[in-house]
C-alpha positions in Angstrom: 179.4 -6.2 -102.9 177.3 -9.4 -102.8 174.5 -10.4 -105.3 171.2 -10.7 -104.4 171.1 -14.3 -105.0 173.9 -14.6 -102.4 172.2 -12.8 -100.1 169.0 -14.8 -100.2 171.1 -18.0 -99.8 172.9 -16.8 -96.7 169.7 -16.1 -95.1 168.2 -19.6 -96.1 171.3 -21.0 -94.7 171.3 -18.8 -91.3 168.8 -20.9 -89.5 171.0 -24.1 -89.6 174.1 -22.7 -89.0 172.1 -21.4 -86.2 170.8 -24.3 -85.1 174.4 -26.1 -85.1 176.0 -23.6 -83.5 173.2 -23.4 -80.7 173.2 -27.0 -80.3 177.1 -26.9 -79.1 176.0 -24.9 -75.7 174.7 -27.7 -74.1 177.7 -29.5 -74.3 179.8 -26.3 -73.6 178.1 -26.2 -70.2 179.1 -29.8 -69.5 182.2 -29.4 -69.9 182.7 -26.0 -68.3 180.5 -26.7 -65.4 182.8 -29.3 -63.3 185.6 -26.5 -62.9 183.3 -23.5 -62.2 180.4 -22.4 -60.6 177.5 -21.2 -63.2 177.1 -17.3 -62.7 181.1 -16.9 -62.3 181.5 -18.9 -65.5 178.6 -16.5 -67.3 179.9 -13.2 -65.7 183.6 -13.8 -67.2 181.6 -14.6 -70.5 179.9 -11.7 -70.8 182.6 -9.2 -69.9 185.0 -10.8 -72.3 182.3 -11.2 -75.0 182.0 -6.9 -74.3 185.4 -6.5 -74.9 185.5 -8.5 -78.0 182.4 -6.2 -79.1 183.4 -2.7 -77.9 186.7 -2.3 -80.6 184.2 -4.0 -83.4 181.9 -1.4 -82.7 184.5 1.1 -82.5 186.4 0.4 -85.7 183.3 -0.2 -88.0 182.0 3.3 -86.4 179.1 1.2 -85.4 176.1 3.8 -84.0 174.6 2.9 -80.6 170.9 2.7 -80.3 169.3 6.3 -80.7 166.4 5.9 -78.0 166.7 5.7 -74.3 163.5 3.0 -74.8 165.7 1.0 -77.4 168.5 0.9 -74.7 165.9 -0.2 -72.2 163.9 -2.7 -74.6 167.5 -4.4 -75.3 168.2 -4.8 -71.8 165.3 -6.1 -71.1 166.0 -8.7 -74.0 169.8 -9.3 -72.4 168.3 -10.1 -68.9 165.6 -12.5 -70.9 167.9 -14.5 -73.4 171.6 -14.2 -72.0 171.2 -13.8 -68.0 168.0 -16.0 -67.4 168.3 -18.3 -70.3 172.0 -19.4 -69.9 171.8 -19.1 -66.3 169.0 -21.4 -66.1 170.4 -23.9 -68.6 173.9 -23.9 -66.8 172.8 -24.0 -63.2 170.8 -27.0 -64.4 173.5 -28.3 -66.1 175.6 -28.1 -63.0 173.1 -29.4 -60.8 173.2 -32.7 -62.4 171.2 -32.7 -65.4 172.2 -33.9 -68.7 173.0 -32.1 -72.1 170.4 -34.2 -73.8 167.7 -33.4 -71.5 168.4 -29.8 -70.9 168.3 -29.7 -74.9 165.0 -31.3 -74.5 163.2 -29.2 -72.3 164.5 -25.7 -73.6 163.5 -27.4 -77.4 160.1 -27.0 -76.3 160.4 -23.2 -76.8 158.7 -23.8 -80.6 155.5 -25.5 -79.1 155.1 -22.0 -76.4 155.9 -19.7 -79.1 153.3 -21.2 -81.5 150.6 -21.8 -79.2 150.9 -17.8 -77.7 151.2 -16.5 -81.4 148.1 -18.4 -82.5 146.1 -17.6 -79.8 147.5 -14.1 -78.7 149.5 -12.6 -81.0 146.9 -12.5 -83.7 149.0 -14.9 -86.3 146.5 -17.8 -87.5 143.6 -17.3 -85.2 143.0 -19.8 -82.3 144.9 -22.6 -81.7 144.0 -25.8 -83.8 143.5 -29.1 -82.8 146.4 -30.0 -84.5 148.4 -27.9 -82.4 146.8 -28.9 -79.4 147.4 -32.7 -80.3 151.2 -31.8 -80.8 151.4 -29.7 -77.4 150.2 -33.3 -75.8 152.3 -35.1 -77.9 155.4 -33.5 -77.2 154.7 -33.2 -73.4 154.2 -36.6 -73.5 157.9 -37.4 -75.1 159.2 -35.5 -72.4 157.6 -37.0 -69.8 159.1 -40.4 -71.0 162.6 -38.6 -71.2 162.0 -37.3 -67.7 160.5 -40.6 -66.1 163.9 -42.5 -67.2 166.1 -39.8 -65.9 164.3 -39.4 -62.3 165.5 -43.5 -61.8 169.0 -42.3 -62.2 170.6 -41.6 -65.5 174.3 -41.9 -64.3 176.6 -39.3 -62.7 175.9 -35.9 -64.6 172.5 -37.4 -66.4 169.5 -37.1 -63.8 166.7 -35.4 -63.2 165.5 -33.7 -60.1 163.1 -31.0 -59.3 165.9 -28.2 -58.6 167.4 -28.9 -61.9 164.3 -29.2 -63.8 163.3 -26.0 -62.5 166.5 -24.2 -63.9 165.6 -25.7 -67.2 161.8 -24.6 -66.9 163.3 -20.8 -65.9 165.6 -21.1 -69.2 162.5 -22.3 -71.6 160.3 -19.5 -70.2 163.0 -16.9 -70.6 164.3 -17.7 -74.1 160.4 -17.6 -75.1 159.5 -14.5 -73.7 162.8 -13.0 -74.6 162.3 -14.0 -78.2 158.6 -12.8 -78.2 159.7 -9.4 -76.4 162.5 -8.4 -79.1 160.1 -9.3 -82.2 157.6 -6.8 -80.3 159.9 -4.2 -78.9 162.9 -3.7 -80.5 163.8 -1.9 -83.4 166.1 -3.0 -86.2 169.7 -1.8 -85.0 173.1 -2.8 -85.6 173.5 -6.3 -84.3 176.9 -5.5 -82.9 175.7 -2.4 -80.7 172.2 -4.3 -79.7 174.5 -7.5 -78.9 176.9 -5.1 -77.0 174.1 -3.5 -74.7 172.2 -7.2 -74.1 175.4 -8.4 -72.4 175.8 -5.5 -70.3 172.5 -5.6 -69.0 173.3 -9.2 -68.5 176.3 -8.7 -66.7 174.7 -6.4 -64.4 172.3 -9.1 -63.4 174.9 -12.0 -63.3 178.0 -10.2 -61.7 176.4 -10.0 -58.2 174.7 -13.7 -58.2 178.4 -15.0 -59.0 179.8 -13.0 -56.2 177.6 -14.9 -53.7 179.2 -18.4 -55.3 181.8 -19.8 -53.1 182.9 -22.2 -55.2 186.3 -20.6 -57.5 186.9 -20.9 -60.8 189.8 -23.9 -61.9 190.9 -23.2 -65.2 192.4 -26.0 -67.2 192.3 -26.6 -70.5 188.7 -27.7 -70.3 187.6 -24.6 -68.9 189.7 -22.2 -71.1 188.6 -24.3 -74.2 184.5 -23.7 -72.5 185.0 -20.3 -72.3 187.0 -19.6 -75.8 183.8 -21.5 -77.6 181.2 -19.6 -75.4 182.5 -16.4 -76.5 183.6 -16.6 -80.2 181.3 -19.2 -81.3 178.1 -18.9 -78.8 177.7 -15.2 -78.0 179.4 -13.5 -80.9 178.2 -15.9 -83.6 175.0 -17.6 -82.2 173.1 -14.9 -80.3 174.2 -12.4 -83.2 172.5 -15.0 -85.5 169.6 -15.3 -83.4 169.1 -11.5 -83.5 169.4 -11.2 -87.2 166.8 -13.9 -87.8 164.2 -12.5 -85.4 164.8 -9.2 -87.1 165.1 -10.1 -90.7 161.8 -12.1 -90.3 163.5 -15.5 -90.2 162.1 -16.5 -86.8 160.0 -18.9 -87.8 162.5 -20.8 -89.9 164.5 -20.9 -86.7 161.2 -22.4 -84.8 161.0 -25.0 -87.0 164.5 -26.2 -86.8 165.0 -26.0 -83.5 163.3 -29.5 -82.4 166.4 -30.9 -84.5 168.5 -29.6 -81.4 167.7 -32.2 -78.8 168.6 -35.4 -80.8 171.6 -33.5 -82.2 172.5 -32.5 -78.4 171.5 -36.4 -76.9 173.9 -37.8 -80.1 176.9 -35.7 -79.3 176.5 -35.9 -75.4 176.4 -39.9 -76.2 179.8 -39.8 -77.9 181.5 -37.1 -75.8 179.9 -38.1 -72.4 178.7 -41.3 -72.5 175.2 -40.2 -71.7 172.8 -43.2 -72.4 170.2 -43.4 -75.4 167.9 -45.6 -74.5 164.6 -46.6 -76.4 163.1 -44.7 -73.8 165.1 -42.0 -74.6 165.0 -42.1 -78.3 160.8 -42.8 -78.6 160.5 -39.6 -76.1 162.8 -37.3 -78.2 161.0 -38.8 -81.7 157.7 -38.1 -80.2 158.4 -34.9 -78.9 159.8 -33.7 -82.1 156.6 -35.3 -83.8 154.5 -33.0 -81.7 157.0 -29.9 -82.0 156.4 -29.9 -85.8 152.6 -30.6 -85.5 152.9 -27.1 -83.6 155.3 -25.1 -85.7 154.1 -25.9 -89.2 151.8 -23.7 -91.3 148.6 -24.8 -91.4 147.0 -25.9 -95.0 
């Protein structure tokens, strides 16, 4: 059995591991989207993930949620944090948004979460001047990056009102889903909880996938993107996110999330040649600083 110190060390490392895994999600979208429509890809991803979880649950004799209300709450979080969030991100990338910009927009989640918890959630009282300053700086940084992309960031790296709408939908979905899960979902086994969430996400995504006319063109890139999406992102990243929220370490994840956009932008520059201009660097730095002002604890 692991010692208490080993458990604590793993708990401290979990947010960092989660952020590293989470950053790859935007890169995988760029790899997969040229060869498949977003909803078809996600429907297959959810189905394969469920097929991985079910034998694991059966062999480990994992208990399913005990009440109908917990099934309902898990289903709601599954629709928000899988179907709506991933659907928004993948649709944005499919519509021409780059990995770095999509990560930057979704990376504003800590700002929305902190503002909500401070003003409504009863954790810290009203929003402070420092938090409002951070919010304005974060938004200004995003405007810098988006204004550059609207002028044309190259193939697969442009901003339009359509792909921005998809990215904002993803941002709102992951924010509301995280807050909803923390408020309503009672602690239960991460495997059965994830399976329920994925079933709900599949039920919503599959009808949309059937409406897409574009076929999936299976090749090495698409197969690799699918394999990592199932094994790394769903079984690994989503499970870690669930554990962190349930163990009360969501604040640690939030404080690290603003590291995702610069990491993603750097990887996208190396792999896809997405340009990193001075405006992009200044925008990302300004957004990261603004988010840090919002999420850090008041003295």
